[in-house]
C-alpha positions as CSV (number, residue, x, y, z in Angstrom):
1,M,-48.7,-35.3,38.2
2,E,-45.3,-35.3,39.8
3,G,-43.9,-37.2,36.9
4,N,-44.7,-34.3,34.5
5,K,-42.4,-31.7,35.8
6,S,-42.6,-28.4,34.1
7,T,-39.5,-27.2,32.2
8,Y,-40.8,-23.7,31.9
9,G,-38.3,-21.3,33.2
10,S,-35.5,-23.8,33.4
11,S,-32.2,-23.6,31.5
12,L,-30.6,-26.1,29.3
13,L,-27.0,-27.1,30.2
14,V,-25.1,-25.8,27.2
15,P,-21.3,-25.8,27.2
16,S,-19.5,-22.6,26.5
17,V,-17.6,-22.2,23.3
18,Q,-14.4,-22.2,25.3
19,E,-15.3,-25.6,26.8
20,L,-16.1,-27.0,23.3
21,V,-12.7,-25.9,22.0
22,K,-10.9,-27.4,24.9
23,K,-12.6,-30.8,24.6
24,Q,-12.7,-31.2,20.9
25,S,-11.3,-29.5,17.8
26,I,-14.2,-27.8,16.1
27,L,-13.8,-26.3,12.7
28,S,-17.0,-24.2,12.6
29,V,-19.3,-22.4,15.1
30,P,-22.1,-24.8,16.3
31,S,-25.5,-23.7,15.0
32,R,-26.9,-23.1,18.5
33,Y,-24.4,-20.2,18.9
34,I,-25.3,-18.5,15.6
35,R,-27.9,-15.7,15.7
36,P,-29.7,-15.7,12.4
37,D,-31.8,-12.8,13.5
38,Q,-28.9,-10.4,13.4
39,D,-27.4,-9.0,10.2
40,P,-23.9,-10.1,9.4
41,I,-21.1,-7.6,9.6
42,L,-20.1,-6.6,6.1
43,I,-16.7,-5.2,5.4
44,S,-16.7,-3.4,2.1
45,D,-13.9,-3.1,-0.3
46,H,-10.7,-1.1,0.4
47,L,-12.0,2.0,-1.3
48,C,-14.0,3.0,1.8
49,F,-10.9,3.1,3.9
50,P,-8.7,6.2,3.9
51,Q,-5.4,5.9,2.0
52,I,-2.3,6.9,3.8
53,P,-0.4,9.4,1.6
54,V,3.0,8.3,0.4
55,I,5.5,11.1,-0.3
56,D,8.0,10.7,-3.2
57,F,11.0,12.8,-2.2
58,H,12.4,12.6,-5.7
59,K,9.3,14.3,-7.1
60,L,9.3,16.7,-4.2
61,I,12.8,18.1,-5.0
62,S,12.4,18.0,-8.8
63,V,11.9,21.2,-10.8
64,E,9.1,19.8,-12.8
65,S,5.5,20.8,-12.4
66,M,4.9,17.5,-10.5
67,A,6.7,19.0,-7.5
68,S,3.8,21.2,-6.7
69,D,1.4,18.2,-6.6
70,E,3.8,16.4,-4.3
71,L,4.1,19.4,-2.1
72,E,0.3,19.4,-1.7
73,N,0.5,15.7,-0.8
74,L,3.1,16.5,1.8
75,H,1.0,19.3,3.2
76,F,-2.1,17.0,3.4
77,A,0.0,14.2,5.0
78,C,1.3,16.5,7.7
79,K,-1.9,18.3,8.4
80,D,-4.4,15.3,8.4
81,W,-2.2,12.4,9.3
82,G,0.7,13.7,11.2
83,F,3.1,11.2,9.5
84,F,3.8,9.7,6.1
85,P,5.8,7.0,4.5
86,S,8.4,8.1,2.0
87,V,9.9,6.7,-1.2
88,S,12.9,7.7,-3.3
89,F,14.5,9.4,-0.3
90,V,17.7,11.1,-1.3
91,S,20.0,12.6,1.3
92,V,21.4,16.1,0.9
93,D,24.9,14.8,0.3
94,Q,23.7,12.4,-2.5
95,H,21.6,15.1,-4.2
96,Y,24.4,17.7,-4.5
97,T,27.3,15.5,-5.3
């Protein structure tokens, strides 16, 4: 009877992932560390992520009707984001010379 020790409640000695990486170069996660009962994390396409508005200063100072659209973009960028990247920046000196 003593030869048949019960393994119920005991733990297997399993190296941590950090130990595995130190000792050998592994290229994939060992199967014992993968939890198939959990859903994988899915990252959807970029359309779900908010787009940071970009302000075109050339459109902003133009007299065309597009300026009002760009002004709305500027308002949205300042109100909702607090910052914005800009393109076609023209300094005052360059614009009036």
